[in-house]
C-alpha positions as CSV (number, residue, x, y, z in Angstrom):
1,M,-46.1,-30.7,-1.0
2,K,-45.6,-27.1,-0.1
3,Q,-42.3,-26.3,1.5
4,S,-42.8,-25.1,5.1
5,Q,-41.4,-21.5,6.0
6,P,-38.7,-23.1,8.6
7,Q,-37.5,-25.4,5.8
8,R,-37.4,-22.5,3.2
9,R,-35.1,-20.4,5.5
10,E,-32.7,-23.2,6.3
11,F,-32.4,-23.8,2.4
12,L,-31.7,-20.1,2.0
13,R,-29.0,-20.3,4.7
14,Y,-27.4,-23.3,3.0
15,V,-27.4,-21.6,-0.3
16,G,-26.1,-18.5,0.9
17,T,-22.7,-20.4,1.4
18,L,-22.6,-21.4,-2.2
19,A,-19.7,-19.7,-4.3
20,A,-22.2,-18.9,-7.4
21,L,-25.0,-17.6,-5.4
22,S,-27.8,-15.9,-7.6
23,A,-29.0,-12.6,-6.7
24,P,-32.7,-13.7,-6.1
25,A,-31.6,-16.1,-3.5
26,M,-29.5,-13.4,-2.1
27,Q,-32.6,-11.1,-2.0
28,A,-34.8,-13.7,-0.1
29,A,-31.9,-14.2,2.3
30,A,-31.5,-10.5,2.9
31,N,-35.1,-9.6,3.5
32,E,-35.4,-10.8,7.1
33,K,-34.7,-7.5,8.7
34,D,-34.6,-8.6,12.3
35,R,-32.0,-10.8,14.3
36,I,-33.6,-14.1,14.8
37,S,-32.8,-16.1,18.0
38,F,-33.6,-19.7,19.0
39,P,-34.0,-21.3,22.4
40,P,-30.7,-23.6,23.1
41,T,-30.9,-27.2,22.4
42,E,-27.2,-28.0,23.6
43,A,-26.1,-28.8,27.1
44,K,-24.7,-25.9,28.9
45,S,-21.2,-27.4,28.4
46,E,-21.4,-27.0,24.6
47,K,-20.7,-23.9,22.8
48,P,-23.9,-22.1,22.0
49,E,-24.9,-21.9,18.5
50,K,-24.7,-18.4,16.8
51,T,-27.2,-17.0,14.5
52,E,-25.6,-14.4,12.1
53,P,-27.5,-11.1,11.8
54,P,-29.0,-10.6,8.4
55,G,-27.2,-8.4,5.8
56,D,-28.4,-5.3,4.1
57,P,-31.4,-5.6,1.8
58,M,-30.2,-5.9,-1.7
59,S,-31.7,-2.4,-2.6
60,E,-29.3,-0.8,0.1
61,R,-25.9,-2.8,-0.8
62,I,-23.3,-1.1,-2.6
63,G,-22.9,-2.2,-6.3
64,V,-19.6,-3.3,-7.3
65,A,-18.2,-3.4,-11.1
66,I,-15.6,-6.2,-11.2
67,V,-12.8,-5.0,-13.4
68,G,-11.0,-8.1,-14.8
69,V,-12.1,-11.7,-14.5
70,G,-8.9,-13.3,-13.8
71,R,-8.3,-16.0,-11.0
72,I,-8.7,-13.9,-8.1
73,A,-11.9,-12.1,-9.3
74,V,-13.4,-15.4,-10.3
75,N,-12.1,-17.9,-7.7
76,E,-12.1,-15.7,-4.6
77,M,-13.8,-12.1,-4.7
78,L,-17.0,-13.0,-6.7
79,P,-17.7,-16.2,-4.5
80,A,-17.3,-13.8,-1.5
81,F,-20.3,-11.8,-2.3
82,A,-22.5,-14.7,-1.2
83,Q,-21.1,-13.9,2.4
84,S,-21.1,-10.1,2.0
85,K,-23.7,-8.4,3.8
86,H,-23.2,-4.8,2.5
87,A,-22.1,-5.4,-1.3
88,K,-23.4,-6.9,-4.3
89,P,-21.8,-7.5,-7.9
90,V,-23.7,-5.7,-10.4
91,A,-21.1,-5.2,-13.6
92,L,-18.2,-6.8,-15.1
93,V,-15.5,-5.1,-17.4
94,S,-13.3,-7.6,-19.3
95,G,-11.7,-7.9,-22.6
96,D,-13.0,-11.4,-23.0
97,R,-16.9,-11.0,-23.5
98,A,-17.6,-14.7,-23.9
99,K,-15.9,-15.5,-20.5
100,A,-17.2,-12.4,-18.7
101,L,-20.9,-13.5,-19.9
102,K,-20.5,-16.9,-18.3
103,V,-19.6,-15.3,-15.2
104,A,-22.4,-12.7,-15.3
105,H,-25.1,-15.5,-15.9
106,Q,-23.7,-17.3,-12.6
107,Y,-24.2,-14.0,-10.6
108,D,-27.5,-12.8,-12.4
109,I,-25.5,-9.7,-13.8
110,P,-27.4,-8.7,-17.0
111,E,-25.7,-8.7,-20.2
112,S,-26.0,-4.8,-20.6
113,A,-23.8,-4.5,-17.6
114,V,-21.0,-6.6,-19.1
115,L,-18.5,-4.0,-20.6
116,D,-15.5,-4.1,-22.6
117,Y,-12.5,-2.0,-21.5
118,K,-13.0,0.5,-24.1
119,E,-16.5,1.0,-22.8
120,Y,-15.2,1.7,-19.2
121,E,-16.4,5.2,-19.2
122,K,-19.9,4.0,-19.3
123,L,-19.8,3.2,-15.8
124,A,-20.4,6.9,-15.3
125,Q,-23.9,6.4,-16.6
126,M,-24.5,3.3,-14.4
127,P,-26.0,4.6,-11.1
128,E,-26.3,1.2,-10.0
129,V,-22.4,0.9,-9.8
130,Q,-21.1,2.8,-7.1
131,A,-17.9,1.4,-6.8
132,V,-15.3,-0.8,-8.8
133,Y,-13.0,-3.6,-7.8
134,I,-9.9,-3.5,-9.8
135,A,-8.3,-6.9,-10.4
136,L,-6.0,-6.4,-13.4
137,P,-2.2,-6.7,-13.9
138,N,-0.4,-4.3,-11.6
139,S,0.5,-1.8,-14.5
140,M,-3.1,-1.3,-15.1
141,H,-4.0,-0.3,-11.8
142,A,-3.2,3.5,-11.9
143,E,-5.0,3.9,-15.2
144,Y,-8.3,2.1,-14.3
145,T,-8.4,3.8,-10.7
146,I,-8.0,7.2,-12.2
147,R,-10.6,6.5,-14.8
148,A,-12.9,5.0,-12.1
149,A,-12.5,8.2,-10.1
150,K,-13.2,10.4,-13.1
151,A,-16.3,8.4,-13.5
152,G,-17.6,9.1,-10.1
153,K,-17.0,5.7,-8.6
154,H,-15.2,4.5,-5.4
155,V,-12.4,2.3,-5.9
156,L,-10.8,-1.0,-4.2
157,C,-7.8,-1.9,-6.0
158,E,-5.8,-5.1,-5.5
159,K,-2.3,-5.1,-4.3
160,P,0.4,-4.1,-5.2
161,M,-1.1,-0.6,-5.5
162,A,0.9,0.1,-8.7
163,N,4.5,-0.1,-10.2
164,S,5.8,3.0,-9.0
165,V,5.6,5.6,-6.4
166,A,4.5,8.3,-8.9
167,E,1.7,6.0,-10.1
168,C,0.5,5.4,-6.6
169,Q,0.5,9.4,-5.8
170,Q,-1.5,9.9,-9.0
171,M,-4.2,7.4,-7.9
172,I,-4.5,9.2,-4.5
173,D,-4.8,12.4,-6.0
174,A,-7.3,11.3,-8.8
175,C,-9.6,9.9,-5.9
176,R,-9.1,12.7,-3.4
177,K,-10.0,15.3,-6.4
178,A,-13.2,13.3,-7.3
179,G,-14.3,12.9,-3.7
180,K,-14.0,9.1,-4.0
181,K,-12.7,6.6,-1.4
182,L,-9.6,4.5,-2.6
183,M,-9.0,1.4,-0.6
184,I,-6.0,-1.0,-1.2
185,A,-7.0,-4.7,-0.9
186,Y,-4.7,-5.8,1.7
187,R,-7.0,-8.8,2.8
188,S,-4.6,-9.9,5.6
189,Q,-5.5,-6.8,7.6
190,Y,-9.0,-7.9,7.5
191,E,-8.5,-11.7,8.3
192,S,-9.7,-13.2,11.4
193,N,-6.6,-14.4,12.8
194,D,-4.8,-11.4,12.1
195,R,-7.2,-9.3,13.8
196,V,-6.8,-11.4,16.8
197,L,-3.1,-11.2,16.6
198,V,-3.3,-7.3,16.4
199,K,-5.5,-7.1,19.5
200,M,-3.0,-9.3,21.3
201,I,-0.3,-7.1,20.4
202,R,-2.0,-3.8,21.3
203,D,-2.8,-5.4,24.7
204,K,0.8,-6.2,25.3
205,K,0.0,-10.1,25.4
206,L,3.5,-10.8,23.5
207,G,5.4,-7.9,25.7
208,T,7.7,-5.8,23.7
209,L,8.0,-6.8,20.1
210,K,11.5,-7.9,19.3
211,E,11.6,-9.8,16.0
212,F,9.6,-10.6,13.0
213,I,10.5,-13.7,10.6
214,S,8.5,-14.4,7.8
215,V,8.7,-16.5,4.4
216,N,6.2,-16.3,1.6
217,S,7.2,-18.4,-1.5
218,Q,5.6,-20.2,-4.3
219,N,6.8,-22.1,-7.5
220,M,5.9,-20.3,-10.7
221,G,5.3,-22.4,-13.8
222,D,4.4,-20.6,-16.9
223,P,7.2,-18.4,-18.2
224,Q,4.6,-16.4,-20.2
225,H,2.6,-15.5,-17.1
226,W,2.0,-11.7,-16.7
227,R,3.5,-11.8,-13.3
228,L,6.8,-12.6,-15.0
229,K,6.8,-9.7,-17.4
230,R,8.3,-6.6,-15.9
231,A,6.0,-4.0,-17.7
232,L,3.1,-5.8,-16.4
233,A,4.2,-6.8,-12.9
234,G,6.7,-4.3,-12.1
235,G,8.7,-6.9,-10.5
236,G,9.0,-10.6,-9.4
237,A,8.3,-12.3,-6.2
238,L,8.7,-9.1,-4.1
239,P,5.7,-7.1,-5.2
240,D,3.5,-10.2,-5.5
241,V,4.2,-12.4,-2.5
242,G,7.0,-10.6,-0.6
243,L,4.6,-7.8,-0.2
244,Y,2.7,-9.7,2.3
245,C,5.7,-10.0,4.6
246,L,6.7,-6.3,4.3
247,N,2.9,-5.1,5.1
248,A,2.4,-7.8,7.8
249,A,5.5,-6.4,9.7
250,R,4.3,-2.7,9.4
251,F,0.6,-3.3,10.4
252,L,1.3,-5.8,13.2
253,S,4.3,-3.8,14.6
254,G,2.3,-0.5,14.2
255,E,5.8,1.1,13.4
256,E,7.5,2.3,10.1
257,P,10.9,1.2,9.1
258,V,13.6,3.5,8.9
259,E,16.3,1.4,7.2
260,V,16.1,-1.6,4.8
261,M,18.8,-3.9,3.3
262,G,17.9,-5.9,0.3
263,N,19.1,-8.6,-1.9
264,V,17.7,-10.4,-5.2
265,W,18.7,-13.5,-7.0
266,S,17.7,-15.3,-10.2
267,T,19.0,-18.3,-11.3
268,P,20.9,-18.0,-14.7
269,G,19.1,-19.6,-17.7
270,D,16.0,-19.8,-16.0
271,A,13.5,-18.6,-18.7
272,R,11.0,-17.5,-16.1
273,F,13.4,-15.0,-14.7
274,R,14.7,-13.2,-17.6
275,E,12.7,-9.8,-16.7
276,V,12.1,-10.0,-12.9
277,E,13.7,-11.5,-10.0
278,E,13.3,-15.0,-8.7
279,S,13.8,-14.4,-5.0
280,C,14.5,-11.4,-2.8
281,Q,15.7,-11.4,1.0
282,F,15.3,-8.1,2.8
283,V,15.7,-6.7,6.5
284,L,13.7,-3.9,8.0
285,R,14.9,-1.8,11.0
286,F,12.4,-0.1,13.0
287,P,13.0,2.9,15.4
288,S,12.1,0.7,18.7
289,G,14.9,-1.8,17.6
290,F,12.3,-4.1,16.1
291,I,13.6,-6.1,13.3
292,A,11.8,-7.9,10.3
293,S,13.6,-10.5,8.2
294,C,12.0,-11.7,5.2
295,S,12.4,-13.9,2.4
296,T,10.3,-14.4,-0.7
297,S,10.7,-16.5,-3.7
298,Y,9.0,-17.6,-7.1
299,A,11.0,-20.7,-7.4
300,S,10.5,-22.9,-4.3
301,H,7.8,-25.1,-2.9
302,K,4.8,-22.9,-1.3
303,S,5.6,-21.8,2.0
304,Q,3.8,-19.3,3.8
305,M,4.6,-18.4,7.6
306,F,5.8,-15.9,10.0
307,R,6.7,-15.7,13.6
308,L,6.5,-12.7,15.8
309,N,9.0,-12.9,18.7
310,G,8.2,-10.6,21.8
311,S,9.8,-10.4,25.2
312,D,7.0,-12.3,26.9
313,A,5.7,-14.7,24.5
314,W,5.9,-15.5,20.5
315,A,2.9,-15.7,17.9
316,E,2.9,-17.6,14.7
317,L,0.6,-18.1,11.8
318,N,1.3,-20.9,9.7
319,P,0.2,-21.1,7.2
320,A,0.0,-17.4,6.9
321,Y,-1.2,-15.1,4.2
322,A,-3.2,-18.0,2.5
323,Y,-6.7,-17.6,1.3
324,N,-8.1,-20.2,4.0
325,G,-6.8,-22.6,6.6
326,I,-4.6,-20.0,8.6
327,K,-3.6,-21.2,12.0
328,L,-2.4,-19.0,14.9
329,K,-0.3,-20.5,17.7
330,V,1.1,-18.6,20.7
331,S,3.7,-19.7,23.1
332,R,4.6,-18.5,26.7
333,V,6.1,-19.6,30.0
334,V,3.0,-20.6,32.3
335,E,4.0,-21.7,35.8
336,G,7.6,-22.4,34.9
337,K,6.7,-24.3,31.9
338,E,6.6,-23.4,28.0
339,Q,3.1,-23.6,27.1
340,T,2.0,-23.6,23.2
341,S,-1.7,-23.3,22.4
342,E,-3.6,-22.6,19.3
343,V,-5.9,-19.7,19.2
344,Q,-9.3,-20.1,17.7
345,A,-10.3,-17.3,15.8
346,E,-13.8,-16.9,14.1
347,D,-13.7,-18.3,10.8
348,K,-14.6,-15.7,8.3
349,N,-14.1,-15.3,4.4
350,Q,-11.3,-12.7,4.4
351,F,-12.6,-11.4,1.0
352,A,-15.9,-10.8,2.2
353,A,-14.7,-9.1,5.5
354,E,-12.6,-6.4,3.3
355,L,-15.4,-6.0,0.8
356,D,-17.8,-5.3,3.7
357,H,-15.3,-2.8,5.4
358,F,-15.1,-1.2,1.9
359,A,-19.1,-0.9,1.5
360,Q,-19.7,0.2,5.0
361,C,-17.2,3.1,4.7
362,I,-19.1,4.0,1.5
363,Q,-22.5,3.7,3.2
364,Q,-21.4,5.5,6.4
365,N,-18.8,7.9,4.9
366,R,-16.1,6.6,7.0
367,E,-12.4,6.7,6.4
368,V,-11.0,3.1,5.1
369,H,-8.5,1.1,7.1
370,T,-6.2,0.6,4.1
371,P,-6.3,3.6,1.9
372,G,-4.0,4.6,-0.9
373,E,-1.5,5.9,1.5
374,E,-0.8,2.5,2.9
375,G,0.0,1.2,-0.5
376,L,1.9,4.2,-1.5
377,Q,4.2,3.6,1.6
378,D,4.7,-0.1,0.9
379,Q,5.7,0.9,-2.9
380,R,8.3,3.4,-1.3
381,I,9.9,0.6,0.8
382,M,10.1,-1.9,-2.1
383,E,11.7,0.6,-4.3
384,A,14.3,1.2,-1.5
385,I,14.7,-2.6,-1.3
386,Y,15.5,-2.8,-5.0
387,E,18.0,0.1,-4.5
388,S,19.8,-1.5,-1.7
389,A,20.1,-4.6,-3.8
390,R,21.6,-2.7,-6.6
391,T,24.0,-1.0,-4.6
392,H,24.7,-3.5,-1.7
393,R,24.2,-0.9,0.9
394,P,21.5,-0.1,3.3
395,V,19.0,2.6,2.4
396,K,17.6,5.1,4.8
397,L,13.7,5.7,4.9
398,K,11.9,8.9,5.7
399,A,9.0,8.8,8.1
400,P,5.6,8.9,6.3
401,G,2.5,10.5,7.4
402,R,-0.3,8.4,8.6
403,T,-1.0,5.5,6.2
404,R,-3.8,3.7,7.9
405,G,-7.3,4.6,8.8
406,P,-9.2,3.4,11.9
407,E,-9.4,-0.3,12.6
408,P,-12.2,-2.1,10.9
409,Q,-15.3,-2.5,12.9
410,E,-16.3,-5.9,14.0
411,E,-19.8,-7.3,13.1
412,G,-21.8,-9.7,14.7
């Protein structure tokens, strides 16, 4: 029996949520150029149904080459393209061709667009690739960002930006010289609950910010993992998971720290921490008197949370920094009684949100929200934390220039 057009559209809407969505299905879903609306079927007391606006036609989306097919690329970023409205995966770069071909077949990427790292410069002759997403070990970020810029491609690079301040600056300079955009993938700055909280803070809903308390920890298993090798990772818990606490204190407050105190610890005899720190605790002092107290570890049960204390209210994300399941709570006094409520933010894929911001900035030639300068500033602060831990003294920080671009635009 021939399938009716409404049934077909419902099917396309359904498959659009699947992780391994093929390009033909994405093309069909994207071709409805006009927003469609339906008469309400719910009672007035019910939340109205929302029809999402269509994405760009596939021919107009930004083509992205995925550089590195590890966990974050395969499990998070590639599936996020199914929910993206402005970007599409068009190439893969990997040292494991067999693995990359399996991934390519899932996303209808032709075998000819699966490159080895030594073929990286071929990207310059691939006009369908307008940008690259770099998901490699930290020590490789600078090299592959600089090579991408020379090949004429925009760059979305995973955090931490690099292993040193010097490398960060080289990345910024290379992209600026090539006239290409460099964005660091600080996904939390595009996540829905964080966006709601940023607006609350700017609207003074919490009053004057006083204190930020945060933990981001996990228990690493394999002692041979690249994240436990200093040459590849640049450090241990701090640059990997502690960075989320550091960056959140900065972007939520809108301030830059003027002083840091840090401490690191590794359990003697633990094979995992021969080269990098097991845990790091640090305190950031800001010009207004705002204080951030943060703790991160590679050897404790997974814990991801922060509380932001203001003069009039507190806000809490628990879990925070996670890929999904983030919850925002706010507490304040209402009519003489403490009232705590959960704030419902729109459920959006944060990887798709950062990807679409990046793509739209390329399409419209706009400044990205989290440019290289944002990653550079975090690297400066992390190096100061390590210096403080070595010397057991507070370290003063110089005020940076502007590190963040305009706030990301809301779609819908």
